[in-house]
C-alpha positions, 0 to 999 in steps of 0.5 A, a space after each residue: 500500500 505504501 509502495 502504491 502511495 509512493 508511486 502516486 505521489 511521484 506521478 503527481 510531482 511529475 505532473 506539477 513540474 510539467 505544468 510549471 514548465 508550460 506556465 513559463 512559456 515565451 522563453 526561447 531555446 538557446 541559440 534561437 534569434 530574437 524577432 527583428 534582429 538586425 542582420 545587416 549590422 552583424 546580428 545574423 542568426 548562427 543557425 540560419 543562412 543569410 539570404 543574399 539576392 541578385 538582380 540581373 538585367 539579362 538572362 544568366 545564360 547571356 554569356 556576358 554581363 549577367 552571366 559574369 555576375 552569376 558566376 560571382 554569385 555561385 562563387 559566393 555560395 561555394 565559399 560561404 556555406 552559411 549564405 543562401 543565394 537567389 537571383 532574378 533575371 531579365 529585370 528591366 531598368 524601369 518601374 518593374 525593378 522597384 517591384 522586384 527589389 521590394 519583393 526581395 526585401 520582403 522575402 528576408 534577403 539581408 543583402 541585395 546586389 542590383 547589377 545594372 546602371 538603370 536600377 539606381 533610383 529604384 535602389 535608392 527608393 526601396 532602400 529608404 523603406 528597408 533600412 535593415 537591408 543592405 543594397 549594393 548597386 553596380 556601376 551607379 553613383 548614389 549612396 545612402 546609409 544602407 546603399 553602396 556602389 561598386 564597379 571596376 576599372 575596366 578601362 585597364 583591360 579595354 586599353 590592353 584589348 585595344 593594343 591587341 586589336 591595333 596590332 592585328 588589324 590590316 585595314 586600320 579600321 576597328 568597329 565598336 558595337 556600343 550599347 547605351 551612350 552612358 559614361 561607362 560605355 564611352 569610357 570603354 570606347 575611349 580606352 580601347 581607342 587609346 590602346 589601339 593607337 598606342 601601337 598603331 597611330 593610324 587606327 580609326 574606331 568606328 562606333 555604332 549604337 544599338 541602345 541595347 544590353 541584350 539583343 543578339 540579333 540587333 547587336 550582330 546586325 550592328 557588327 555586320 554594318 561595321 564590317 561593311 564599312 571596312 572594319 576588320 576587328 569588332 569590339 563590343 559592350 553588349 552581353 551577347 556574343 552576336 558581334 563576335 559571331 558576325 566577325 567570324 562569319 566574315 572572316 574578321 577578328 573580334 574582341 569580346 566583353 564580360 566573359 571569354 567569348 572565344 568559345 562562341 567564335 573560336 576563329 575570330 575572338 582574339 581576347 576579351 576584357 572580363 569581370 571577376 566578381 566572386 571575391 568581391 561578393 565574398 568580401 562584402 557579405 563577410 563585412 555585413 555579417 561582421 558588422 564592418 560594412 560601410 556605404 562606400 563607392 568601390 572602384 576595383 582595379 586590375 591589381 585587385 583582380 576584379 578586371 582582367 584580360 581573357 587568355 589570348 587566342 592562338 592566332 595572336 602572335 607571341 610578340 603581341 602577347 609579350 607587348 600586352 603582358 608588359 603593359 599589363 604589369 605596368 598597370 598592376 605596378 602603378 607605373 601606367 595610367 590609362 587616362 594620362 595626358 596628352 589626350 586629345 578629343 575628336 576635334 584635336 583639342 587637348 583635353 588632358 595635358 601631358 603628364 596630367 591624370 584625369 580625375 576619378 570624377 572626370 573618368 566616371 563622367 566621360 561625355 566626349 570621345 578621344 581622337 581616333 573615334 569616328 561616331 557621335 554621342 547621342 544627346 
């Protein structure tokens, strides 16, 4: 009987303890994050992955700009297993961009990389509504407390690719299929021209505008028109290999862009100025997690590794390779600066005096062509 009573008392005690535990509800288990934790300031829950989103203006399979950024996203996911990435492709540079950015912020992404110039004002608008989200805008110039910008000195690789084109042309006429008349594109055309004329002063660069980033048919047609106008090397600023394929069809040479485009035109593409975004994306995400991120305007260089030149095609002679590699090392060592005078504009007027370097502000705001460019900048 005593044994039975003792068992009953033990059951009642266990029940009382259970009830007491329920009465203390609301306390979170160790390690669970508190609601509203500011992960943008380093408050990331160690048991959950940090969500990072990317917005692309073209498809990830464009073999160009968006593809290069997506390679950076994949690199980020590989290097930082505590990160969960997502992306939205084919997002127009218009009001739809604001909708997409808002949706990604609402979905809990703590960092959003907007990778096209035309997203700039929409990034700023959405960032005001989501102060705990970090926005990084590629190629823009507007910042805020939670908005930074990033880009790279692609003019360095452009200059080197111009040297290759200037050495390989037989007609002294180069064609450039240009995207939109913004400083970024103008800067690239100018650097390419300066590089070409540094090794071949007789070179002319003809420019045709497409007002597109991704339109394979239109870009290929623009290249064909330049070939019809006498060009025997085609350079470009778009995201598709269409201009390179046009060059190959006509037995001409090409200079790709964004990624190594030789796989699409192996008998034409001599080299390509390329982007390497991965290490930078890792750096930014780690800085946000560690609470050391600041809204800076990053402009990486060839020394940083964010821009480079793709491997030379076997058609490029060794002496040309050696010449370009030597200049590349001078750029990396800080012994050569692309936009250093004397530099003349199309009219022959000296815009940058001998020994002087263009300011970063002037480089980012380029609105004139250098001597040797044939074409106009649309208003």
